[in-house]
Backbone of each chain as ProteinMPNN parsed JSONL, in Angstrom:
{"seq_chain_A": "MHFMNPVPVMKLVEVIRGHATSDETFSLTAALVAGLEKEMAVSQDYPGFIVNRVLIPMINEAIFALYEGIATAEDIDKGMKLGTNQPMGPLVLADFIGLDTVLAIANVLYDGFKDPKYRPCPLLVKMVNAGDLGRKSGRGFYTY", "coords_chain_A": {"N_chain_A": [[24.111, 12.617, -79.638], [25.955, 11.529, -76.922], [26.073, 9.093, -74.697], [27.003, 8.11, -71.325], [28.419, 5.186, -69.801], [27.415, 3.196, -67.007], [24.287, 3.899, -68.528], [21.742, 4.529, -67.136], [22.693, 5.436, -64.715], [24.764, 7.337, -64.978], [25.23, 10.839, -65.056], [25.937, 12.47, -67.137], [25.568, 13.645, -70.512], [27.162, 13.883, -73.551], [26.792, 16.302, -75.979], [27.043, 16.488, -79.345], [28.112, 18.741, -81.714], [27.83, 18.328, -84.946], [29.462, 18.763, -88.172], [27.462, 19.62, -89.867], [25.295, 20.095, -88.252], [22.237, 21.59, -87.456], [21.04, 24.596, -85.8], [18.513, 24.192, -84.862], [18.254, 21.37, -84.59], [20.226, 21.043, -82.694], [19.161, 22.482, -80.446], [16.877, 21.023, -79.957], [17.959, 18.557, -79.234], [19.343, 19.272, -76.931], [17.173, 19.88, -75.304], [16.064, 17.351, -75.021], [18.008, 16.062, -73.471], [17.794, 17.494, -71.058], [15.222, 16.755, -70.407], [15.581, 14.149, -69.653], [16.609, 14.454, -67.232], [19.345, 14.809, -67.148], [22.755, 16.062, -67.399], [24.366, 18.284, -69.701], [27.247, 18.344, -71.792], [28.795, 20.207, -74.221], [30.285, 19.389, -77.281], [32.539, 19.789, -80.045], [32.714, 17.953, -83.147], [35.062, 15.885, -82.972], [37.554, 13.254, -82.715], [36.9, 11.246, -79.85], [35.558, 13.21, -78.493], [34.905, 15.069, -75.587], [35.196, 13.731, -73.039], [36.359, 11.112, -73.468], [38.604, 11.942, -74.817], [40.179, 13.087, -72.891], [40.155, 11.262, -70.783], [41.017, 8.689, -71.78], [43.757, 8.995, -72.714], [44.816, 9.482, -70.153], [44.37, 7.054, -68.79], [45.85, 5.404, -70.506], [48.397, 6.441, -70.067], [48.746, 5.724, -67.427], [48.937, 2.996, -67.788], [51.298, 2.906, -69.279], [53.022, 3.752, -67.247], [52.949, 1.576, -65.564], [53.943, -0.377, -67.327], [56.519, 0.551, -67.757], [57.566, 0.055, -65.357], [57.422, 1.926, -63.33], [55.792, 1.953, -61.078], [53.756, -0.183, -58.958], [50.59, -1.655, -59.979], [48.702, -1.319, -57.979], [49.779, 0.844, -56.525], [49.822, 2.865, -58.455], [47.095, 3.217, -58.879], [46.307, 3.86, -56.248], [47.727, 6.213, -55.879], [46.54, 7.956, -57.795], [43.897, 7.869, -57.013], [43.794, 8.742, -54.301], [45.391, 10.943, -54.539], [44.26, 12.604, -56.437], [41.637, 12.656, -55.911], [39.869, 10.908, -57.332], [37.166, 8.641, -57.795], [37.859, 5.992, -58.361], [40.955, 4.362, -59.197], [42.938, 4.742, -62.294], [43.663, 2.258, -63.488], [42.042, 0.275, -62.36], [39.671, 1.335, -63.193], [39.976, 1.041, -65.952], [39.887, -1.756, -66.133], [37.244, -2.067, -65.419], [35.859, -0.734, -67.484], [36.618, -2.344, -69.577], [39.284, -3.782, -71.252], [39.518, -4.162, -73.967], [37.699, -2.319, -74.948], [38.852, 0.066, -74.036], [41.207, 0.002, -75.542], [40.128, 0.114, -78.116], [39.032, 2.696, -78.135], [41.331, 4.181, -77.688], [42.615, 3.684, -80.089], [40.864, 4.977, -81.811], [41.432, 7.639, -81.205], [44.184, 7.689, -81.846], [44.231, 6.916, -84.592], [42.492, 8.82, -85.581], [43.611, 11.359, -85.107], [46.154, 11.01, -86.021], [48.448, 11.295, -84.495], [51.335, 10.621, -82.718], [51.309, 10.865, -79.962], [49.082, 9.718, -78.955], [49.435, 6.994, -79.066], [48.602, 3.624, -78.369], [49.545, 1.939, -75.39], [51.977, -0.648, -75.545], [51.686, -2.725, -73.688], [48.964, -2.709, -73.095], [47.913, -3.505, -75.573], [49.033, -6.055, -75.752], [47.827, -7.361, -73.581], [45.121, -7.33, -74.338], [45.223, -8.871, -76.665], [45.863, -11.272, -75.49], [43.572, -11.924, -74.265], [42.977, -10.958, -71.775], [40.761, -9.027, -70.507], [39.9, -7.495, -68.455], [37.483, -6.886, -65.863], [35.258, -8.282, -66.991], [36.339, -10.563, -68.194], [37.479, -11.781, -66.123], [40.116, -11.312, -65.547], [42.474, -8.687, -65.584], [44.203, -5.849, -65.05], [43.919, -6.477, -62.5], [42.757, -9.367, -60.626], [39.63, -11.036, -60.805]], "CA_chain_A": [[24.093, 12.401, -78.188], [26.888, 10.492, -76.482], [25.765, 8.741, -73.306], [28.07, 7.442, -70.573], [28.043, 3.855, -69.32], [26.045, 2.763, -67.322], [23.436, 5.032, -68.901], [20.766, 4.985, -66.138], [23.382, 5.964, -63.53], [25.662, 8.459, -65.262], [24.485, 12.093, -65.228], [26.384, 13.273, -68.283], [25.426, 13.329, -71.933], [27.872, 14.806, -74.427], [26.023, 16.632, -77.179], [28.058, 16.79, -80.349], [27.718, 19.555, -82.868], [28.48, 17.855, -86.164], [29.782, 19.815, -89.138], [26.245, 20.105, -90.517], [24.173, 20.136, -87.298], [21.552, 22.89, -87.433], [20.711, 25.104, -84.458], [17.234, 23.586, -84.481], [18.566, 20.017, -84.109], [20.989, 21.179, -81.452], [18.267, 22.889, -79.346], [15.992, 19.891, -79.707], [18.759, 17.557, -78.53], [19.587, 19.819, -75.587], [15.914, 19.742, -74.554], [15.921, 15.922, -74.692], [18.924, 15.775, -72.357], [17.182, 18.072, -69.862], [14.031, 15.95, -70.12], [16.012, 12.892, -69.014], [17.243, 14.9, -65.982], [20.799, 14.655, -67.232], [23.514, 17.28, -67.675], [24.954, 18.241, -71.031], [28.493, 19.035, -72.113], [28.762, 20.349, -75.679], [31.589, 19.18, -77.912], [32.639, 19.711, -81.496], [32.826, 16.568, -83.605], [36.419, 15.381, -83.18], [37.68, 11.954, -82.034], [36.901, 11.18, -78.385], [34.785, 14.33, -77.928], [35.603, 15.658, -74.43], [35.52, 12.816, -71.941], [37.327, 10.093, -73.884], [39.82, 12.65, -75.24], [40.984, 13.354, -71.693], [40.222, 10.059, -69.935], [41.763, 7.547, -72.342], [45.2, 9.229, -72.568], [45.206, 9.341, -68.744], [44.442, 5.611, -68.53], [46.973, 4.89, -71.295], [49.628, 6.858, -69.389], [48.849, 4.874, -66.233], [49.415, 1.692, -68.27], [52.719, 3.118, -69.58], [53.746, 3.822, -65.97], [53.074, 0.178, -65.122], [54.773, -1.022, -68.349], [57.906, 0.994, -67.567], [58.015, -0.325, -64.015], [57.432, 3.096, -62.443], [55.127, 1.604, -59.813], [52.819, -1.296, -59.072], [49.221, -1.262, -60.34], [48.05, -0.868, -56.745], [50.256, 2.178, -56.151], [49.36, 3.819, -59.481], [45.686, 3.497, -58.566], [46.233, 4.552, -54.957], [48.227, 7.57, -56.101], [45.56, 8.772, -58.518], [42.646, 7.913, -56.25], [43.937, 9.602, -53.125], [46.099, 12.165, -54.902], [43.456, 13.509, -57.274], [40.223, 12.502, -55.52], [39.025, 10.156, -58.256], [36.51, 7.559, -57.049], [38.674, 4.788, -58.524], [42.175, 4.634, -59.954], [42.795, 4.543, -63.742], [43.801, 0.866, -63.937], [40.819, -0.43, -61.972], [38.637, 1.868, -64.09], [40.196, 0.39, -67.248], [39.341, -3.114, -65.981], [35.789, -1.939, -65.362], [35.399, -0.368, -68.84], [36.984, -3.427, -70.506], [40.529, -3.335, -71.896], [39.271, -4.109, -75.417], [37.026, -1.042, -75.212], [39.87, 1.111, -73.845], [42.098, -0.048, -76.721], [39.371, 0.578, -79.291], [38.919, 4.166, -78.069], [42.694, 4.7, -77.879], [42.879, 3.63, -81.528], [40.07, 6.049, -82.44], [42.223, 8.871, -81.034], [45.447, 7.549, -82.578], [43.944, 6.935, -86.032], [41.756, 10.036, -85.936], [44.491, 12.541, -85.085], [47.465, 10.642, -86.602], [49.442, 11.915, -83.627], [51.898, 9.525, -81.91], [51.09, 11.015, -78.518], [47.928, 8.879, -78.582], [49.678, 5.571, -79.352], [48.234, 2.749, -77.26], [50.672, 1.286, -74.732], [52.12, -2.048, -75.99], [51.176, -3.641, -72.657], [47.506, -2.778, -73.292], [47.697, -4.307, -76.784], [49.389, -7.439, -75.426], [46.807, -7.933, -72.69], [43.888, -7.548, -75.113], [45.478, -10.026, -77.542], [45.902, -12.477, -74.656], [42.23, -12.179, -73.74], [42.782, -10.351, -70.446], [39.969, -7.848, -70.872], [39.429, -6.807, -67.251], [36.471, -7.524, -65.019], [34.358, -9.196, -67.711], [36.998, -11.838, -68.512], [37.999, -12.324, -64.873], [41.466, -10.831, -65.287], [43.009, -7.535, -66.311], [45.292, -5.401, -64.171], [43.614, -7.192, -61.261], [42.033, -10.623, -60.836], [38.268, -10.916, -60.257]], "C_chain_A": [[25.067, 11.293, -77.854], [26.677, 10.247, -74.987], [26.969, 8.076, -72.661], [27.522, 6.131, -70.012], [28.313, 3.73, -67.818], [25.06, 3.935, -67.444], [22.455, 5.471, -67.801], [21.411, 5.692, -64.938], [24.121, 7.268, -63.82], [24.88, 9.704, -65.67], [24.783, 12.793, -66.548], [25.941, 12.724, -69.634], [26.259, 14.356, -72.703], [26.985, 15.041, -75.644], [27.017, 17.174, -78.205], [27.469, 17.645, -81.467], [28.524, 19.069, -84.066], [28.713, 19.017, -87.113], [28.513, 20.442, -89.719], [25.051, 20.207, -89.566], [23.548, 21.536, -87.277], [21.298, 23.319, -85.991], [19.436, 24.46, -83.951], [17.463, 22.191, -83.904], [19.306, 20.082, -82.774], [20.07, 21.512, -80.273], [17.352, 21.743, -78.951], [16.711, 18.801, -78.894], [19.036, 18.007, -77.095], [18.343, 19.654, -74.717], [15.683, 18.286, -74.153], [16.79, 15.557, -73.487], [18.311, 16.274, -71.045], [15.976, 17.255, -69.428], [14.355, 14.62, -69.455], [16.672, 13.181, -67.663], [18.737, 14.608, -65.977], [21.435, 16.001, -67.556], [24.212, 17.13, -69.023], [26.317, 18.928, -71.049], [28.574, 19.049, -73.636], [30.164, 20.215, -76.25], [31.466, 19.309, -79.422], [32.929, 18.253, -81.866], [34.265, 16.198, -83.984], [36.601, 14.135, -82.328], [37.737, 12.059, -80.508], [36.045, 12.239, -77.719], [35.541, 14.921, -76.739], [36.117, 14.562, -73.493], [36.579, 11.791, -72.352], [38.654, 10.709, -74.328], [40.763, 12.859, -74.052], [41.208, 12.072, -70.888], [41.163, 8.991, -70.494], [43.278, 7.788, -72.341], [45.671, 9.115, -71.117], [45.345, 7.862, -68.377], [45.658, 5.014, -69.242], [48.304, 5.242, -70.627], [49.834, 6.038, -68.109], [49.383, 3.492, -66.632], [50.903, 1.79, -68.657], [53.548, 3.134, -68.298], [53.972, 2.415, -65.42], [54.072, -0.574, -66.017], [56.257, -0.687, -68.153], [58.43, 0.68, -66.168], [58.123, 0.835, -63.043], [56.871, 2.737, -61.071], [54.245, 0.387, -60.046], [51.449, -0.756, -59.476], [48.514, -0.676, -59.117], [48.467, 0.558, -56.389], [49.884, 3.238, -57.186], [47.916, 4.218, -59.167], [45.536, 4.27, -57.258], [46.659, 6.011, -55.117], [47.184, 8.468, -56.749], [44.261, 8.926, -57.746], [42.766, 8.91, -55.093], [44.598, 10.94, -53.466], [45.284, 13.122, -55.743], [41.965, 13.345, -57.018], [39.341, 11.878, -56.594], [38.39, 9.012, -57.472], [37.208, 6.219, -57.222], [39.889, 5.14, -59.385], [42.02, 4.267, -61.422], [42.875, 3.085, -64.189], [42.569, 0.046, -63.558], [39.643, 0.048, -62.837], [38.752, 1.216, -65.469], [39.647, -1.042, -67.223], [37.814, -3.095, -66.026], [35.212, -1.626, -66.749], [35.553, -1.563, -69.78], [38.201, -2.974, -71.297], [40.39, -3.295, -73.406], [38.612, -2.785, -75.8], [38.011, 0.12, -75.075], [40.783, 1.169, -75.072], [41.387, 0.478, -77.969], [39.281, 2.106, -79.295], [40.296, 4.81, -78.279], [43.038, 4.719, -79.37], [42.062, 4.658, -82.308], [40.841, 7.372, -82.359], [43.49, 8.834, -81.899], [45.225, 7.658, -84.088], [43.325, 8.265, -86.459], [42.652, 11.259, -86.016], [45.822, 12.283, -85.782], [48.596, 11.296, -85.799], [49.981, 10.838, -82.689], [51.687, 9.687, -80.41], [49.922, 10.151, -78.036], [48.196, 7.389, -78.751], [49.346, 4.71, -78.136], [49.474, 2.062, -76.698], [50.759, -0.179, -75.192], [51.605, -3.055, -74.962], [49.661, -3.806, -72.788], [47.179, -3.68, -74.479], [47.953, -5.786, -76.483], [48.309, -8.097, -74.574], [45.511, -8.237, -73.445], [44.053, -8.764, -76.026], [45.459, -11.337, -76.765], [44.542, -12.797, -74.046], [42.01, -11.693, -72.317], [42.087, -9.008, -70.641], [39.459, -7.081, -69.654], [38.364, -7.61, -66.545], [35.651, -8.587, -65.748], [35.01, -10.532, -68.066], [37.598, -12.477, -67.257], [39.407, -11.855, -64.546], [41.833, -9.666, -66.185], [44.225, -7.086, -65.533], [45.133, -6.032, -62.786], [42.887, -8.49, -61.616], [40.679, -10.526, -60.135], [37.666, -12.301, -60.018]], "O_chain_A": [[25.005, 10.218, -78.45], [27.042, 11.063, -74.141], [27.844, 7.547, -73.347], [26.321, 5.991, -69.781], [29.39, 4.14, -67.384], [25.009, 4.825, -66.595], [22.336, 6.669, -67.546], [20.75, 6.453, -64.232], [24.106, 8.191, -63.006], [23.987, 9.642, -66.514], [23.99, 13.605, -67.023], [25.938, 11.516, -69.867], [26.08, 15.56, -72.525], [26.491, 14.096, -76.259], [27.72, 18.158, -77.974], [26.457, 17.296, -82.074], [29.716, 19.347, -84.195], [28.221, 20.122, -86.887], [28.483, 21.634, -90.026], [23.918, 20.384, -90.015], [24.245, 22.536, -87.102], [21.339, 22.499, -85.074], [19.291, 24.21, -82.755], [16.927, 21.864, -82.845], [19.054, 19.298, -81.859], [20.183, 20.896, -79.213], [17.085, 21.519, -77.77], [16.133, 18.207, -77.984], [18.969, 17.207, -76.162], [18.446, 19.327, -73.535], [15.165, 18.015, -73.07], [16.352, 14.831, -72.594], [18.312, 15.558, -70.043], [15.73, 17.079, -68.234], [13.511, 14.035, -68.777], [17.222, 12.282, -67.026], [19.315, 14.219, -64.963], [20.752, 16.952, -67.935], [24.593, 16.034, -69.435], [26.515, 19.958, -70.405], [28.434, 18.004, -74.27], [31.108, 20.842, -75.771], [30.432, 18.985, -80.006], [33.328, 17.443, -81.03], [34.633, 16.198, -85.159], [35.899, 13.958, -81.332], [38.504, 12.843, -79.949], [35.823, 12.182, -76.51], [36.721, 15.246, -76.874], [37.31, 14.482, -73.198], [37.583, 11.624, -71.659], [39.703, 10.073, -74.227], [41.985, 12.814, -74.197], [42.301, 11.827, -70.38], [42.002, 8.454, -69.77], [44.029, 6.875, -71.999], [46.801, 8.696, -70.87], [46.317, 7.465, -67.733], [46.401, 4.222, -68.663], [49.231, 4.432, -70.623], [50.965, 5.702, -67.756], [50.179, 2.893, -65.909], [51.674, 0.867, -68.393], [54.652, 2.59, -68.265], [55.035, 2.103, -64.884], [54.93, -1.309, -65.527], [57.13, -1.531, -68.356], [59.572, 0.992, -65.831], [58.834, 0.744, -62.042], [57.397, 3.156, -60.04], [54.016, -0.021, -61.184], [51.173, 0.436, -59.338], [47.818, 0.335, -59.213], [47.635, 1.38, -56.003], [49.654, 4.393, -56.827], [47.565, 5.397, -59.188], [44.745, 5.209, -57.166], [46.038, 6.919, -54.565], [46.966, 9.598, -56.312], [43.605, 9.966, -57.807], [41.934, 9.804, -54.939], [44.394, 11.94, -52.777], [45.568, 14.319, -55.773], [41.133, 13.821, -57.79], [38.186, 12.275, -56.752], [39.022, 8.467, -56.567], [37.156, 5.383, -56.32], [39.86, 6.076, -60.184], [41.08, 3.558, -61.78], [42.227, 2.706, -65.164], [42.105, -0.781, -64.343], [38.745, -0.725, -63.169], [37.74, 0.878, -66.083], [39.015, -1.484, -68.183], [37.181, -3.985, -66.595], [34.191, -2.193, -67.139], [34.728, -1.774, -70.669], [38.176, -1.924, -71.938], [41.055, -2.499, -74.069], [38.923, -2.203, -76.839], [38.01, 1.043, -75.889], [41.093, 2.248, -75.577], [41.977, 1.199, -78.773], [39.438, 2.736, -80.342], [40.421, 5.836, -78.949], [43.674, 5.655, -79.854], [42.508, 5.154, -83.342], [40.893, 8.128, -83.329], [43.824, 9.801, -82.584], [45.932, 8.392, -84.777], [43.596, 8.77, -87.548], [42.476, 12.104, -86.894], [46.545, 13.227, -86.101], [49.573, 11.785, -86.366], [49.219, 10.21, -81.954], [51.87, 8.729, -79.66], [49.795, 9.887, -76.84], [47.277, 6.586, -78.595], [49.753, 5.018, -77.016], [50.354, 1.651, -77.455], [49.745, -0.876, -75.229], [51.135, -4.13, -75.335], [49.135, -4.906, -72.615], [46.279, -4.516, -74.402], [47.19, -6.656, -76.904], [47.925, -9.242, -74.813], [44.882, -9.271, -73.221], [43.143, -9.584, -76.151], [45.089, -12.382, -77.301], [44.38, -13.823, -73.386], [40.975, -11.979, -71.715], [42.729, -7.99, -70.903], [38.684, -6.135, -69.79], [38.335, -8.839, -66.61], [35.38, -9.656, -65.202], [34.31, -11.532, -68.224], [38.155, -13.573, -67.316], [39.854, -11.98, -63.406], [41.543, -9.661, -67.381], [45.177, -7.849, -65.37], [46.084, -6.108, -62.008], [42.459, -8.687, -62.754], [40.58, -10.008, -59.023], [36.529, -12.41, -59.561]]}, "seq_chain_B": "MIKTIGVLGAGQMGNGIAHVFAQYGYRVFLYDIAEAQLEKAVNTIRQNLERQAKKGAIAESLVGETVGRITATKNMADLAGCDFCV", "coords_chain_B": {"N_chain_B": [[7.278, 18.368, -80.992], [8.892, 15.813, -79.332], [8.189, 12.437, -79.264], [8.541, 9.757, -79.873], [11.304, 7.556, -79.883], [14.046, 6.262, -81.646], [16.343, 3.685, -81.162], [19.43, 2.626, -82.146], [20.971, -0.368, -82.162], [21.384, -2.762, -79.705], [23.165, -3.229, -77.635], [25.488, -2.898, -74.888], [25.414, -0.026, -74.531], [23.095, 0.683, -75.959], [20.945, -0.647, -74.655], [20.855, 0.705, -72.234], [20.311, 3.32, -73.082], [17.809, 3.045, -74.289], [16.404, 2.26, -72.019], [16.495, 4.627, -70.293], [15.148, 6.566, -71.862], [12.615, 5.362, -72.169], [11.879, 5.178, -69.507], [11.438, 7.835, -68.923], [9.102, 8.331, -70.226], [9.032, 8.255, -73.018], [8.148, 6.677, -76.107], [9.769, 3.882, -77.262], [11.677, 2.511, -79.894], [13.654, -0.157, -80.222], [16.372, -1.189, -81.987], [18.067, -3.949, -83.431], [20.3, -6.197, -85.205], [20.323, -8.758, -84.342], [18.324, -11.212, -82.914], [18.724, -12.514, -80.432], [20.294, -10.657, -79.085], [18.493, -8.56, -78.757], [16.574, -9.719, -77.086], [18.145, -10.188, -74.835], [18.782, -7.564, -74.179], [16.269, -6.416, -73.461], [15.648, -7.998, -71.259], [17.771, -7.258, -69.574], [17.159, -4.546, -69.191], [14.736, -4.784, -67.803], [15.61, -6.109, -65.47], [17.39, -4.164, -64.44], [15.608, -2.077, -63.95], [13.99, -3.274, -62.026], [15.819, -3.499, -59.982], [16.239, -0.764, -59.459], [13.687, -0.15, -58.498], [13.524, -1.733, -56.232], [15.39, -0.511, -54.662], [14.014, 1.722, -54.124], [14.218, 3.873, -55.775], [12.624, 4.269, -57.993], [9.068, 4.013, -58.669], [7.314, 0.942, -58.096], [5.398, 0.307, -60.016], [6.359, 1.501, -62.271], [8.163, -0.163, -63.485], [6.945, -2.202, -65.145], [5.49, -0.481, -66.804], [7.531, 0.996, -68.048], [9.024, -0.98, -69.443], [6.994, -1.763, -71.12], [6.842, 0.344, -72.884], [8.804, -0.074, -74.662], [9.648, -1.281, -77.798], [11.099, -3.999, -79.205], [12.933, -4.573, -82.127], [13.812, -6.121, -85.272], [13.506, -4.997, -87.587], [14.311, -2.425, -89.508], [12.605, -0.611, -90.721], [10.617, -0.14, -88.885], [11.482, 1.987, -87.468], [11.002, 4.175, -88.911], [8.96, 5.984, -88.351], [9.842, 7.326, -86.135], [10.532, 10.16, -84.019], [13.042, 10.954, -83.334], [16.354, 9.711, -83.514], [18.84, 7.675, -81.936]], "CA_chain_B": [[7.327, 17.608, -79.732], [9.466, 14.482, -79.518], [7.467, 11.422, -78.489], [9.073, 8.417, -80.138], [12.765, 7.529, -80.027], [14.637, 5.05, -82.207], [17.692, 3.412, -80.65], [20.081, 1.682, -83.054], [21.951, -1.2, -81.469], [20.859, -3.148, -78.391], [24.268, -3.691, -76.796], [25.686, -2.264, -73.585], [24.944, 1.365, -74.522], [21.727, 0.743, -76.483], [19.915, -1.022, -73.676], [20.775, 1.795, -71.247], [19.685, 4.487, -73.713], [16.381, 2.699, -74.399], [15.916, 2.266, -70.631], [16.222, 5.966, -69.755], [14.091, 7.248, -72.631], [11.324, 4.745, -71.824], [11.577, 5.544, -68.112], [10.938, 9.212, -68.904], [7.821, 8.445, -70.911], [9.078, 8.171, -74.479], [7.928, 5.407, -76.778], [11.097, 3.561, -77.803], [11.886, 1.375, -80.804], [15.043, -0.592, -80.057], [16.714, -1.986, -83.166], [19.347, -4.68, -83.551], [20.206, -7.221, -86.247], [20.284, -10.085, -83.714], [17.19, -11.491, -82.024], [19.235, -12.849, -79.09], [20.758, -9.408, -78.473], [17.301, -7.806, -78.38], [15.997, -10.391, -75.912], [19.057, -9.928, -73.726], [18.657, -6.138, -73.829], [15.005, -6.176, -72.761], [15.816, -8.622, -69.939], [18.667, -6.4, -68.786], [16.404, -3.344, -68.825], [13.778, -5.168, -66.764], [16.388, -6.362, -64.24], [17.9, -2.895, -63.908], [14.456, -1.336, -63.414], [13.601, -3.947, -60.787], [16.809, -3.104, -58.967], [15.925, 0.623, -59.095], [12.437, -0.161, -57.713], [13.862, -2.345, -54.952], [16.125, 0.503, -53.885], [13.097, 2.833, -53.876], [14.548, 4.984, -56.669], [11.451, 4.466, -58.846], [7.875, 3.287, -58.212], [7.188, -0.441, -58.566], [4.539, 0.273, -61.213], [7.106, 2.046, -63.405], [8.929, -1.243, -64.116], [6.149, -2.732, -66.251], [5.161, 0.636, -67.712], [8.722, 1.344, -68.831], [9.29, -2.077, -70.387], [5.884, -1.733, -72.071], [7.041, 1.414, -73.872], [9.912, -0.452, -75.554], [9.421, -2.301, -78.821], [12.344, -4.515, -79.775], [12.673, -4.916, -83.524], [14.908, -6.389, -86.205], [13.068, -4.376, -88.83], [14.694, -1.006, -89.516], [11.463, 0.198, -91.169], [9.829, 0.234, -87.707], [12.005, 3.236, -86.918], [10.706, 5.251, -89.87], [8.068, 6.981, -87.764], [10.411, 7.896, -84.917], [10.824, 11.593, -84.08], [14.469, 11.201, -83.06], [17.094, 8.447, -83.411], [20.147, 7.724, -81.27]], "C_chain_B": [[7.824, 16.185, -80.001], [8.716, 13.486, -78.636], [8.022, 10.021, -78.685], [10.561, 8.49, -80.47], [13.166, 6.206, -80.662], [16.033, 4.884, -81.631], [18.304, 2.321, -81.528], [21.189, 0.932, -82.333], [21.5, -1.476, -80.049], [21.955, -3.749, -77.508], [24.29, -2.962, -75.464], [25.117, -0.845, -73.524], [23.471, 1.437, -74.929], [20.677, 0.382, -75.459], [19.74, 0.063, -72.62], [20.05, 3.015, -71.803], [18.174, 4.253, -73.864], [15.719, 2.774, -73.019], [15.558, 3.688, -70.182], [15.136, 6.695, -70.548], [12.714, 6.682, -72.268], [10.903, 5.127, -70.407], [10.995, 6.955, -68.023], [9.763, 9.423, -69.854], [7.85, 8.392, -72.428], [8.734, 6.757, -74.936], [9.236, 5.088, -77.503], [11.055, 2.361, -78.745], [13.367, 1.033, -80.767], [15.388, -1.573, -81.166], [18.041, -2.712, -82.995], [19.179, -5.718, -84.659], [20.007, -8.608, -85.641], [19.149, -10.206, -82.7], [17.656, -11.717, -80.583], [19.67, -11.589, -78.347], [19.574, -8.574, -77.987], [16.671, -8.384, -77.122], [16.821, -10.09, -74.666], [18.906, -8.481, -73.235], [17.394, -5.873, -73.024], [15.04, -6.805, -71.363], [16.684, -7.78, -69.018], [17.934, -5.154, -68.303], [15.446, -3.656, -67.682], [14.502, -5.384, -65.419], [16.888, -5.066, -63.606], [16.783, -2.044, -63.311], [14.012, -1.94, -62.088], [14.554, -3.589, -59.65], [16.547, -1.67, -58.496], [14.697, 0.684, -58.187], [12.697, -0.7, -56.315], [14.56, -1.345, -54.028], [15.231, 1.712, -53.555], [13.361, 4.035, -54.769], [13.397, 5.295, -57.632], [10.281, 3.652, -58.277], [7.84, 1.898, -58.85], [6.433, -0.507, -59.909], [5.278, 0.733, -62.472], [7.888, 0.964, -64.145], [8.196, -1.754, -65.354], [5.828, -1.678, -67.291], [6.323, 0.946, -68.644], [9.018, 0.274, -69.876], [8.228, -2.084, -71.49], [6.03, -0.671, -73.15], [8.131, 1.073, -74.881], [9.474, -1.542, -76.528], [10.768, -2.717, -79.393], [12.065, -4.952, -81.202], [13.956, -5.189, -84.315], [14.63, -5.702, -87.542], [13.311, -2.869, -88.792], [13.523, -0.095, -89.891], [10.571, 0.627, -89.998], [10.28, 1.577, -87.107], [11.654, 4.452, -87.793], [9.852, 6.356, -89.258], [8.625, 7.664, -86.528], [10.734, 9.38, -85.099], [12.321, 11.872, -83.979], [15.164, 9.854, -82.934], [18.468, 8.653, -82.776], [20.951, 6.519, -81.736]], "O_chain_B": [[7.241, 15.453, -80.802], [8.618, 13.664, -77.422], [7.978, 9.195, -77.773], [11.013, 9.352, -81.223], [12.679, 5.148, -80.261], [16.819, 5.832, -81.613], [17.757, 1.223, -81.636], [22.205, 1.508, -81.945], [21.261, -0.55, -79.274], [21.7, -4.667, -76.729], [23.268, -2.479, -74.977], [24.416, -0.499, -72.573], [22.691, 2.165, -74.316], [19.629, 1.024, -75.389], [18.627, 0.319, -72.16], [19.276, 3.664, -71.1], [17.368, 5.146, -73.602], [14.61, 3.29, -72.879], [14.435, 3.927, -69.738], [14.292, 7.371, -69.959], [11.76, 7.437, -72.081], [9.726, 5.367, -70.14], [10.165, 7.239, -67.159], [9.463, 10.552, -70.242], [6.8, 8.476, -73.065], [8.999, 5.778, -74.239], [9.752, 5.91, -78.261], [10.467, 1.327, -78.426], [14.217, 1.805, -81.21], [14.789, -2.642, -81.279], [19.01, -2.154, -82.48], [18.057, -6.079, -85.013], [19.575, -9.532, -86.331], [19.034, -9.415, -81.764], [17.07, -11.188, -79.638], [19.45, -11.459, -77.143], [19.644, -7.953, -76.927], [16.284, -7.652, -76.211], [16.287, -9.783, -73.6], [18.904, -8.217, -72.032], [17.442, -5.178, -72.01], [14.53, -6.226, -70.403], [16.378, -7.607, -67.839], [18.07, -4.754, -67.147], [15.348, -2.899, -66.716], [14.058, -4.901, -64.377], [16.819, -4.892, -62.389], [16.977, -1.372, -62.298], [13.695, -1.218, -61.142], [14.138, -3.403, -58.507], [16.618, -1.379, -57.302], [14.658, 1.459, -57.232], [12.159, -0.189, -55.333], [14.358, -1.33, -52.813], [15.631, 2.606, -52.809], [12.793, 5.105, -54.549], [13.216, 6.443, -58.037], [10.484, 2.72, -57.499], [8.275, 1.705, -59.985], [6.788, -1.274, -60.803], [4.884, 0.404, -63.591], [8.24, 1.149, -65.31], [8.736, -1.746, -66.46], [5.882, -1.932, -68.494], [6.147, 1.133, -69.848], [9.235, 0.581, -71.048], [8.527, -2.375, -72.649], [5.414, -0.772, -74.211], [8.364, 1.819, -75.832], [8.987, -2.596, -76.118], [11.486, -1.91, -79.983], [11.069, -5.629, -81.462], [15.008, -4.596, -84.077], [15.405, -5.81, -88.492], [12.591, -2.134, -88.117], [13.45, 1.048, -89.44], [9.855, 1.625, -90.091], [9.551, 2.209, -86.344], [11.969, 5.593, -87.455], [10.002, 7.527, -89.606], [7.948, 8.499, -85.929], [11.151, 9.811, -86.174], [12.808, 12.889, -84.472], [14.622, 8.941, -82.31], [19.157, 9.641, -83.03], [22.093, 6.339, -81.313]]}, "name": "protein", "num_of_chains": 2, "seq": "MHFMNPVPVMKLVEVIRGHATSDETFSLTAALVAGLEKEMAVSQDYPGFIVNRVLIPMINEAIFALYEGIATAEDIDKGMKLGTNQPMGPLVLADFIGLDTVLAIANVLYDGFKDPKYRPCPLLVKMVNAGDLGRKSGRGFYTYMIKTIGVLGAGQMGNGIAHVFAQYGYRVFLYDIAEAQLEKAVNTIRQNLERQAKKGAIAESLVGETVGRITATKNMADLAGCDFCV"}
């Protein structure tokens, strides 16, 4: 079971079918998700499952756009928020998740697939090394 | 029938997972290696439940009931009897 943060608020639980997961364990887990009044999305056991596999490269690409000077953080977020109907833009979301957590997940994808398309943006690495971790440290792509 | 849940790790995710299982009536054993982390987790759960009750999302009585279903432990053996572990 892979819950989303914050757990009491988020409706989704990813249910992962491991290499050796039996049908019995799977059905039992599915029933638990329903019992918590949450929704399930089923994923095979590969790095990032579904949500982080799609979300983290999107956030990482937003950071690359900032790093390459494509646009300001505000305009990247405004573009994605108003242009794709996301409740918040990718950079503000990254600040909310914590940049150390974003980097850790990006490295799970990069190390797990050994595919350079998942390489974490150097700007993300630099910010984490400098202690700018987003909302929890008071500064990330924005100041809090 | 699953009745008891073991949750390994009382950090950001663990406290939320323990919270929802306990809220839906499961008996929860929340494990961590650090006493301070366990205390912090149970306090966070209580605060979050109180906020839910204040907003009218859950009954006031459910706050104490839910917290009462959670046992914080540093002893992994306490999870031996659990029906399911997360």
